[in-house]
FIBA-721258 format. One record per residue (C-alpha): y, x, z; residue in one letter. Coordinates in steps of 0.5 Angstrom, whole numbers. Layout:
BEGIN
+-------+-------+-------+--------+
!    c2 !    c1 !    c3 ! residu !
+-------+-------+-------+--------+
!     Y !     X !     Z !      A !
...
+-------+-------+-------+--------+
// end
This chain:
BEGIN
+-------+-------+-------+--------+
!    c2 !    c1 !    c3 ! residu !
+-------+-------+-------+--------+
!  -223 !     6 !    74 !      M !
!  -228 !    10 !    70 !      T !
!  -228 !    17 !    69 !      L !
!  -232 !    19 !    63 !      R !
!  -234 !    27 !    64 !      S !
!  -238 !    31 !    60 !      S !
!  -240 !    37 !    63 !      V !
!  -241 !    43 !    57 !      F !
!  -245 !    49 !    58 !      T !
!  -246 !    53 !    51 !      P !
!  -253 !    54 !    49 !      P !
!  -256 !    61 !    52 !      A !
!  -255 !    67 !    50 !      G !
!  -251 !    64 !    44 !      Y !
!  -243 !    67 !    44 !      N !
!  -240 !    64 !    39 !      R !
!  -237 !    58 !    43 !      I !
!  -232 !    59 !    49 !      K !
!  -231 !    54 !    55 !      V !
!  -223 !    54 !    55 !      V !
!  -219 !    51 !    62 !      R !
!  -213 !    48 !    59 !      S !
!  -209 !    45 !    52 !      F !
!  -205 !    51 !    51 !      E !
!  -211 !    56 !    52 !      E !
!  -215 !    51 !    47 !      L !
!  -209 !    53 !    42 !      I !
!  -208 !    59 !    43 !      S !
!  -214 !    63 !    43 !      T !
!  -216 !    66 !    36 !      P !
!  -222 !    64 !    33 !      L !
!  -225 !    71 !    32 !      D !
!  -230 !    77 !    35 !      N !
!  -236 !    72 !    33 !      C !
!  -232 !    65 !    37 !      V !
!  -232 !    60 !    31 !      N !
!  -231 !    54 !    37 !      A !
!  -228 !    53 !    43 !      L !
!  -228 !    47 !    48 !      C !
!  -224 !    44 !    53 !      W !
!  -228 !    40 !    58 !      P !
!  -225 !    34 !    61 !      R !
!  -225 !    28 !    66 !      E !
!  -222 !    22 !    62 !      L !
!  -220 !    17 !    67 !      P !
!  -218 !     9 !    64 !      G !
!  -223 !     4 !    60 !      N !
!  -224 !     6 !    53 !      F !
!  -229 !     1 !    51 !      G !
!  -223 !    -4 !    53 !      E !
!  -219 !    -2 !    47 !      I !
!  -225 !    -2 !    43 !      A !
!  -226 !   -10 !    45 !      E !
!  -219 !   -12 !    44 !      R !
!  -220 !    -9 !    37 !      L !
!  -225 !   -14 !    36 !      G !
!  -231 !   -12 !    32 !      G !
!  -230 !    -9 !    24 !      G !
!  -234 !    -5 !    20 !      E !
!  -232 !     1 !    17 !      G !
!  -226 !     6 !    20 !      I !
!  -221 !     3 !    24 !      L !
!  -214 !     8 !    24 !      S !
!  -211 !     6 !    31 !      L !
!  -204 !     8 !    30 !      N !
!  -198 !     8 !    35 !      D !
!  -196 !     1 !    34 !      V !
!  -203 !    -2 !    34 !      R !
!  -205 !     2 !    40 !      L !
!  -198 !    -1 !    44 !      R !
!  -199 !    -8 !    41 !      A !
!  -206 !    -8 !    45 !      L !
!  -206 !   -12 !    52 !      E !
!  -209 !    -8 !    57 !      L !
!  -212 !    -8 !    64 !      S !
!  -209 !    -2 !    68 !      D !
!  -215 !     2 !    66 !      A !
!  -214 !     0 !    59 !      G !
!  -207 !     3 !    60 !      K !
!  -209 !     9 !    62 !      I !
!  -214 !    11 !    56 !      A !
!  -209 !     8 !    52 !      R !
!  -204 !    14 !    54 !      E !
!  -209 !    19 !    53 !      I !
!  -210 !    17 !    47 !      L !
!  -202 !    17 !    46 !      L !
!  -201 !    24 !    49 !      Q !
!  -207 !    27 !    45 !      D !
!  -204 !    26 !    39 !      Q !
!  -197 !    27 !    41 !      E !
!  -200 !    34 !    43 !      L !
!  -203 !    36 !    37 !      L !
!  -197 !    33 !    32 !      S !
!  -192 !    38 !    37 !      A !
!  -196 !    44 !    34 !      H !
!  -196 !    41 !    26 !      D !
!  -202 !    38 !    26 !      L !
!  -204 !    31 !    24 !      S !
!  -208 !    28 !    29 !      P !
!  -213 !    21 !    27 !      N !
!  -215 !    16 !    33 !      I !
!  -221 !    12 !    29 !      D !
!  -225 !     6 !    32 !      C !
!  -232 !     8 !    28 !      I !
!  -236 !     2 !    27 !      Y !
!  -240 !     5 !    21 !      S !
!  -239 !    11 !    16 !      T !
!  -241 !    10 !     9 !      A !
!  -248 !    14 !     7 !      R !
!  -249 !    18 !     1 !      D !
!  -254 !    14 !    -3 !      L !
!  -253 !    18 !   -10 !      R !
!  -261 !    21 !    -8 !      G !
!  -263 !    28 !    -9 !      G !
!  -265 !    34 !    -4 !      P !
!  -258 !    33 !    -1 !      I !
!  -254 !    28 !     2 !      H !
!  -246 !    30 !     4 !      T !
!  -244 !    25 !     8 !      D !
!  -242 !    26 !    16 !      V !
!  -249 !    25 !    18 !      Y !
!  -252 !    31 !    15 !      S !
!  -251 !    38 !    18 !      W !
!  -245 !    41 !    15 !      H !
!  -238 !    45 !    16 !      V !
!  -231 !    43 !    14 !      D !
!  -228 !    47 !     8 !      S !
!  -220 !    49 !     7 !      A !
!  -217 !    52 !     1 !      T !
!  -212 !    56 !     7 !      A !
!  -213 !    58 !    15 !      E !
!  -215 !    51 !    19 !      A !
!  -219 !    49 !    24 !      D !
!  -222 !    42 !    25 !      T !
!  -220 !    38 !    32 !      W !
!  -225 !    33 !    35 !      L !
!  -225 !    29 !    41 !      C !
!  -230 !    23 !    42 !      T !
!  -227 !    18 !    47 !      Y !
!  -233 !    12 !    47 !      L !
!  -239 !    12 !    44 !      G !
!  -244 !    17 !    41 !      A !
!  -241 !    24 !    41 !      D !
!  -242 !    29 !    35 !      S !
!  -247 !    35 !    35 !      E !
!  -247 !    42 !    34 !      G !
!  -252 !    47 !    30 !      L !
!  -253 !    54 !    33 !      R !
!  -251 !    59 !    26 !      N !
!  -257 !    62 !    27 !      D !
!  -261 !    56 !    27 !      E !
!  -259 !    54 !    20 !      A !
!  -259 !    55 !    14 !      V !
!  -256 !    53 !     8 !      R !
!  -259 !    47 !     4 !      R !
!  -258 !    51 !    -3 !      V !
!  -261 !    57 !     0 !      D !
!  -268 !    53 !     1 !      I !
!  -272 !    56 !    -6 !      P !
!  -275 !    48 !    -7 !      E !
!  -268 !    45 !    -6 !      T !
!  -265 !    50 !   -11 !      R !
!  -270 !    49 !   -16 !      A !
!  -268 !    41 !   -15 !      Q !
!  -262 !    42 !   -16 !      L !
!  -262 !    46 !   -21 !      L !
!  -265 !    41 !   -25 !      A !
!  -260 !    36 !   -24 !      T !
!  -256 !    41 !   -27 !      F !
!  -259 !    43 !   -33 !      G !
!  -257 !    50 !   -34 !      G !
!  -258 !    57 !   -31 !      E !
!  -256 !    59 !   -24 !      D !
!  -251 !    62 !   -26 !      D !
!  -243 !    61 !   -24 !      D !
!  -243 !    55 !   -28 !      E !
!  -248 !    53 !   -22 !      F !
!  -244 !    55 !   -17 !      L !
!  -239 !    52 !   -19 !      E !
!  -243 !    45 !   -19 !      Y !
!  -245 !    47 !   -12 !      L !
!  -238 !    47 !   -10 !      T !
!  -235 !    41 !   -14 !      E !
!  -241 !    36 !   -10 !      N !
!  -240 !    39 !    -3 !      F !
!  -247 !    41 !    -3 !      Y !
!  -245 !    49 !    -1 !      D !
!  -243 !    45 !     5 !      L !
!  -250 !    43 !     9 !      H !
!  -254 !    46 !    12 !      Y !
!  -262 !    45 !    15 !      A !
!  -265 !    46 !    22 !      P !
!  -270 !    52 !    22 !      I !
!  -276 !    50 !    25 !      P !
!  -275 !    50 !    34 !      G !
!  -267 !    49 !    33 !      A !
!  -264 !    46 !    39 !      Q !
!  -258 !    42 !    37 !      P !
!  -253 !    42 !    43 !      F !
!  -248 !    35 !    44 !      A !
!  -241 !    36 !    44 !      F !
!  -240 !    31 !    50 !      G !
!  -235 !    26 !    51 !      V !
!  -228 !    27 !    53 !      G !
!  -229 !    34 !    51 !      N !
!  -223 !    37 !    46 !      L !
!  -225 !    42 !    41 !      W !
!  -223 !    46 !    36 !      R !
!  -228 !    49 !    31 !      I !
!  -228 !    54 !    25 !      A !
!  -228 !    52 !    18 !      T !
!  -230 !    55 !    12 !      E !
!  -223 !    58 !     8 !      Y !
!  -222 !    65 !     4 !      P !
!  -222 !    70 !     9 !      G !
!  -225 !    67 !    15 !      S !
!  -226 !    72 !    20 !      P !
!  -232 !    68 !    23 !      V !
!  -237 !    63 !    20 !      P !
!  -236 !    56 !    20 !      P !
!  -238 !    51 !    26 !      C !
!  -244 !    47 !    24 !      I !
!  -243 !    40 !    26 !      H !
!  -245 !    33 !    25 !      R !
!  -244 !    26 !    27 !      A !
!  -248 !    22 !    31 !      P !
!  -252 !    16 !    27 !      E !
!  -250 !     9 !    28 !      T !
!  -255 !     3 !    29 !      F !
!  -253 !    -4 !    30 !      P !
!  -251 !    -6 !    37 !      G !
!  -249 !     0 !    39 !      Q !
!  -242 !     1 !    41 !      P !
!  -236 !     3 !    36 !      P !
!  -234 !    11 !    37 !      R !
!  -227 !    12 !    38 !      L !
!  -225 !    19 !    35 !      L !
!  -220 !    24 !    35 !      L !
!  -220 !    28 !    29 !      I !
!  -215 !    32 !    25 !      S !
+-------+-------+-------+--------+
// end
């Protein structure tokens, strides 16, 4: 049996991440008082790689519902991994969340050009129109990364980048321009400052992170997906 473990220690001197010890604590702890990310470190038994192998190769993103998962012929270690995936889905669904388990072979890149790429490989925050959080767990493959809020700046606030966007917009730096930035998701993307030190979310750890929504008491958590390269195993990812 394989144990997939990622001990997580928050960056030194950074108080926006809180480590919890149970799912109950993860879902009941408020994101306030500066904290914008909660991490439940876990050691997960089972063979998640076998699940990816049984799915076969592919491209893009393959969503794994209960029917697809239960139809896989698996060893005992693979069955343990499958049960964890199903249990995590059930836990979140029982709390009115909408979790997806995805097998990610590749993710579309932003090929429009311009000063800001708006794909998930770029440092970004998630946004919502009402109070909401993002839940993440990587079971297999490269894990997500986070960036301290005090080590990042919005790309639209970088003078050179803003000037390029304004030239593309073809108007004044006014409310219409701000609407243009929002409509194209440019205002959700960030650049690390010199010397910034990203941190890894780890494999097996279940995260709940703050999004950007009206009235949020904390800034959103800045994160990105790992880049994928030919020959690498796919990712098994929970996201809600």
